[in-house]
N, C-alpha and C positions, 0 to 999 in steps of 0.2 A: 504494500500500500504506500509506503514511504517513497519507493522508487517511482511509482506511477504518478504520485503528486508532484514530485520534483520534475519529472519528465514533462508533464503538462504545463507547469510553470515556466520551464525553460523554453518550450515551444510557443507559448502564448504570444510573444512579440512577433513571431514569424507569421502566425495566423492573422494578426492585425495588419501586417504590412503587405500581404500578398493579395492583390485584387484578382478577380476572375480573369481579367486580361493578362495579368502577370503569370498566373498559373497556366493559362492556355499557351502563352509564349514558351514556357518551359517545356510543355508537352510537344510543341512543334519543333523546337530547335534542338532539344537535348534528349538523349535516352536517359533513363533514370536509374538503371541498374549499375550504379557506380561500384558497389562492393560485390564481388563475385563469390568469394569464399573467405572463411575465417578459420584459422588454425590456432589452437591453444596448446602451449607447452607447459612444462613443469610437472610436478607430482600430483597437484590437485586437478583432477579431471572433471570437465563439465558433464552434466547429464543431458544437456541439449543446447543447441545454438540456433538462433533464428535471425535471419537477415531480412529486415523490412525496408527496402529501398524507397518505398513511397513515403514512409514516415521518417526516413533517414535515421534508422534506429537498429542497433545490433543488441539482441538480448542473449545473455549467456547464463544458463542455469547451472548452479553448483549444488552439491549435497547440502541439505538444510543443516545449519549450525556450523558450517565451515567458515573460514575467514580468508576470502580471496584477496589478499593484500598485495601480492607481488606476482602477478599473472602474466607470463609471456604471451603476447597476442600478435599474430601475424596476419595482416590483411592482404588478400589478393584482390587487386583492382582491375577494372575493365581497361581495355586499351585506350590510351589517351588520357586516363585519369591519373593524377599524381597526388602524393601527400604534400600538404602545405604546412600543417602543424599537428603533431611533430613531423619532422622531415622524413623519417623512415617509416616504412610499412611494418617493421618489426619493433615492438616496444614492450616494456613491462609496465603494467598499470595496476594501481590500487583499485580494485573493482568493488570495494566496500563503499565507494562513492561513484556517482555518475560521472563518466569521463567524456569530454568533448574532444573530437578530432575534426580537422578541417581538410577536405579534399579540394582539389582544383581541377576544373575541366573548362577548356576554352576560355581561360582567363578569369573565370568566376569561381568564387569560393562557396563550398557547400559543407555545412556542419552536420556531422553524424554524432549521435549519442551512443555510447557503449554502456549498457546497463548490466550489472551483475546481480542476479537474483539468488540469494542464499539464506534469507531469513524466513522463518515461518511467520504466519500472520501475527502471532503473539511472540514477540522476540525478547521478552523480559528475561529469559534465562539463557540468552546467547550473548557472549562477550564480543565486543567489537575491538578491533585494533585501533589504537589512537596514538598520538604523538607523546613523547616524553614531556611531562609537565612538572612533576616534583620527583627528583631523582636522589635517592639516598646512596651515599658512598659507603661501601662495606669493604674495609681493608681486611685481607685474609690471604694466607699462603706462605708467608715467611715464618721460619722457625722462631723468630723473636716475638711473634704476636702472642699476647696473653688472651685476647678474645678468640673464642672458638665458635662464636655465633650459635649459642645454645637456642633451644626452642623459645625460651622467654625473651632472649635478646632479639631474635628475629621477629617475634610477635609484636614487640614494641615498635617495629618499623612497618608492620603490616596494617595494624588498626590502632585506633586511639579511643580510649574511654574518657568521655568528658566529665566534668565535675557533677553533672546531673545523673551520671551513670549510664549514659547513652553511648553506644559504640559506633565508630565511624571508620571508613576506609582512610588510610593515611597515604604513604608514598605509593605512587603508581609505577615507579621505575627503580631498578636496583643495579648499581654498578659495582661489580666485584673487581678489585684492583690490588696490586702490590708493587712496591718499589724496590724491594731487595729480597734475597733468599733467606737472610739471617745468618748465612754461613760465609759471608765475605764477597758474594757476587751480587750484581745489581741488574734490575730490569729497567731502571731509569738511568740514562746517562747524565753526566754532570756531577756525579759523586766521585770520591777518591777511591775507586775500586774497579775491578774488572767486570766486564759484562757477563751476564748469565749465559749459559750455553743451551743447546737444543734440549738436553736432558732436563734442565731446570725449567725451560719454557713448557715442556710437556708435563712435567710433574705439577706445575702450577695449575694447568687446566684439569689434570686428573684429580687434584685436590678439590677444585671447585665442583666437579661433576661426580665425585665419589658417591657410591650407593647410599651412604648415610652422611654425605657432605652437606655443606650449607645451602646449595642450590636446591637439592632434592628436598631438604627439610623446609626451605622457604616455600616451595610449591605446596608442601603438606600444610604449612601454616595458613596459606591463603585458602586452601581447600577447606580446612577446619573452620575458617572464619566465614565461609559461605553458608555454613550450617546456621549461623546466627544472623548474618546480614543479607543472605542471598548472594547471587553471583554479582561481581562488580560490573559496571557498564563497560569498562575497558579491561582487556587482558593486561596483566602486569608485564612491563617491559624489562628485559634482561640485557645488560651490556657487560661485556668482558674486556678487560684491559689487555693491550698488546704491548710487549716490551719494545724498547728501542734497539735498533741494530747498531752496536757500538762501533765507532769509527775505527777502521783498520783491524778489527778483531778477526783472528784467524783460527781460534780454537772452538768456534761455536758448534761445529758438527757437520754431518754430511746430509745431502739430499741426493737420492738416486746414485749413491756411491761416490759422490764428489764432494770434497771438503769445501765449505763455504768460506769465502774471503770477503770480509766486509769493507775492504778497500774498493771493491767493485760494486757499483750501484745495483747491477743486475742480481748479485747474490743477496744483497740486503732485501730486495723485493722478493726474491725466491723464498727466503727464510720467513718473511712476514706472511707471504701467501700460504706457505705450508702451515703456519700457525693458525690462520683463519680457517683453513680446511679442517684442521684438527678440532677446533672449537665447534664447528658445525657438526662434525662427526659425533662428538661427545654429547652435544645438545640433542641430536636426533636419537641417540641411543637412550637418553634419559627419559624420553616420553613424558614430558611435563605438560600437564593439562592447563595450568593457570599462568604459565610464563611463556612469553614469546621472545625469541632471540631477536632483539632489535638492532644491535650493532656492536661495533668494536670501538674501544676507547684507547687513544694513544697516550701512554703513561708519562712520557717526558713532557715537562711543562714549559719547555722552550724549544726553539727550532735549531739551536746551535748543533751543528754536525748531523742534522736530520733532514734538511731541506731537499737534498739531492734524490732521496728515494720515496718520500712521502706521497707525492702526487700519483706515482705509479701504483703504490700500495692502496691509495684511496680508490683508484679506478678498479682495482681487483676486488676490494671489499664491496663496492657498489655493484659490480658484476654478479655478486652473490646475493643481491637484493637485501643487503645490510647497509646500515648507516655508519658513518665514521665521525666520532666525537673527540673533542679536545677541550682541556681546561687549563689554559695558561694563567700564570699569576701576573698581577699588575706590575708592569715594568719588565716583563720577560722579553728576551730576544724574539722578535717576530710575533708578539701577542696579537697584532692586528692583521696578520697575513693568513688567517685561517682559510679564506676563500681561495687564495693562491695555492694553498696546499690541498685544496679540494675536499676539505672536511665538510660534512653536511651541516654541522652545528658546533659552535664554540661557546663555552661559558667562561666568563672572566672572574678570576679570584681577586677580590679587593685586597685581601691580606690585612685588613684593618684590625682584626682580632689579635694578630701576632706581634705587632710592633711593640718594642720594649717601652716606648713612651706613647701614650694614647694620642693618636693624631687629632687634629681639629675636625670635629664631626662634619660641619657644614661644608668646609672646603674639600675635605677628602672625598666624601661620597658624591659631591657634585662633580668633581673631576673624573672619578672612576665611572660613574653611571653615565655621564655625558659622553665619555669616550666609548663605552660599551654600546650605547645606542647609536653612535655615529658609525660603528662598525657592524651593526646588526648582530651583536653578541648578547647571549643570555648572561645571567649572573649566578655566582655561587655565594651561599651563606655559610659562614665558617665559625666553628667553636670547638674547643677541646675541654680537657678536664679542669682547666682554670675557670670554667663557668660553674663549677660545683662549689657550694658554700664551704666545704671542708678545706678548700685551698684558700684560706683566709688571707695568707700573706701575699697572694697575687690573684685576687678574686676579680674575674672579668665578666660576670653576668651582665653588667651594664653594656659591655661591647656587643654581646649578642642582641640585646634589646635595641641597640643603635642600628644594627642591620635591619631588624624588623621594622623599625620606624622609618629608616631611610628608603627601604624597598617600597614601603607603602606610600610615602610622600612623593616618590619619583615615578610611581605608576608601575613598578616592577611586579608587585604582588598581584595586580589586577590582570595582567596579560602576558607576562614573560615566563618562560620556563625557568626553574630555579634548581640548581644542584646544591646538595647539603653535605658539607664536610663536617663530620662529627667525631673526628679522631678514631678511637677504637669502637666504642658503642655508646656514645654519649646520650642518645635518646633514651636508651634503657637506663643508663646511670641516673639521669634526671628523674625518670619515672619511679625508680625504685629507691631513691634517696630517702633518708630519714629526716632530712631538713625540709621545712615548709617552704623555704626560699627556692629550693630546687624544684619542688613540685609545682610551685607557682610559675616558674620559668618554663617548665615542661608543658603546662597547660597553655601558656601564652604562645609558645612555638607551635604546638600541635593543633591548637584551635585555628591558627592562621592557615596551616597546611590543609586541614580538613575542610575549612571554608572554601579554599581554592578548589578542592576536589568536588565539593557540593556544587560549585558554580559550573562545573563541567558535567554534572549529572550523576555524580556518585552519591551514595547514601552516607 
């Protein structure tokens, strides 16, 4: 019903603008069968395809309850008909939305609508795919980490119980990341230590997707929450970090029997491509009902020694129908070059929380947010254990409140995606604290997030 309504709305101006004479001219001068055939690729197979050249509409039926978000579509056009927008007849479309394509014949443009039908008449129990809106950063994988992401720690990121005892969905996206192995090697360059090798890259992914690892248990936590809240409107998004290819590293390991040499751009790209493939393999094996693999996050926070291979890696990631994310810090080398590196999206870290001397609130946030908006970047909210009352010698709860206040006053809270750096598991730490000050801060933060979620249709 939703698709039919949108289709009629989209075609309404066309009906108004075409007189009988105009329609008769079309019949005299042009044939109307512009689209001859439609082929669908990928694993999700359609149950039926209908081409309606009179209505300029292509209907593609998928199994009910499926999510056709990245569907390869190949259009076969009649002789003399060309694609105008997009320029290729072979494209990947998100068919959870109605897609417009423009064909050209004899110098005139013709709009076709591609409609994916996949929802039953009552779609309340079918999750949609949606963009990242509130993304929780979950550090895990290094041997130095104290946080194991227990069920309680994960649950604190999945839902929020307000002060009236009502439960709400919280973060819609989860980024699993790590900067070092804990044993002297690093996933992020810029530190004083050697780069991690293929064995450590693989081990990191294996830890994330272990049978009783944090991602499987996160999926279970979401599943258990649906028993109380019903299914969320949007499937939860999963993003996995990708290590940097360290400049000139030669001990990373082999691919197809050949040792990788990171002084060669092609080998940097090959290693990263292998890593993306391995993530996809492990995700598919995990069979997660409530998590959708949304993309890859580049763990280095600056572009130093990384520019030469990132665009090609970005192209490979996108070829797999995944997104490529980045979170540079304020003042980082290349912080505004994210589009040149072909990232899909970038979040800017203000780093206001971490300065030894508290910066001037008005000047600092005005500078950072104005710059982020000028570069079409999202923002990150940041806090660590110093936001806890027990750290009275360096208590920084006021700085987290400054983020909340600044994001609201500058319009970030209303419309922008936000990433949340919480150190190890600070949302849980605030929630479970014995101090009333911490609980108050927890409710202030989580009520802001849950209100953002309710604004996009979540409970």
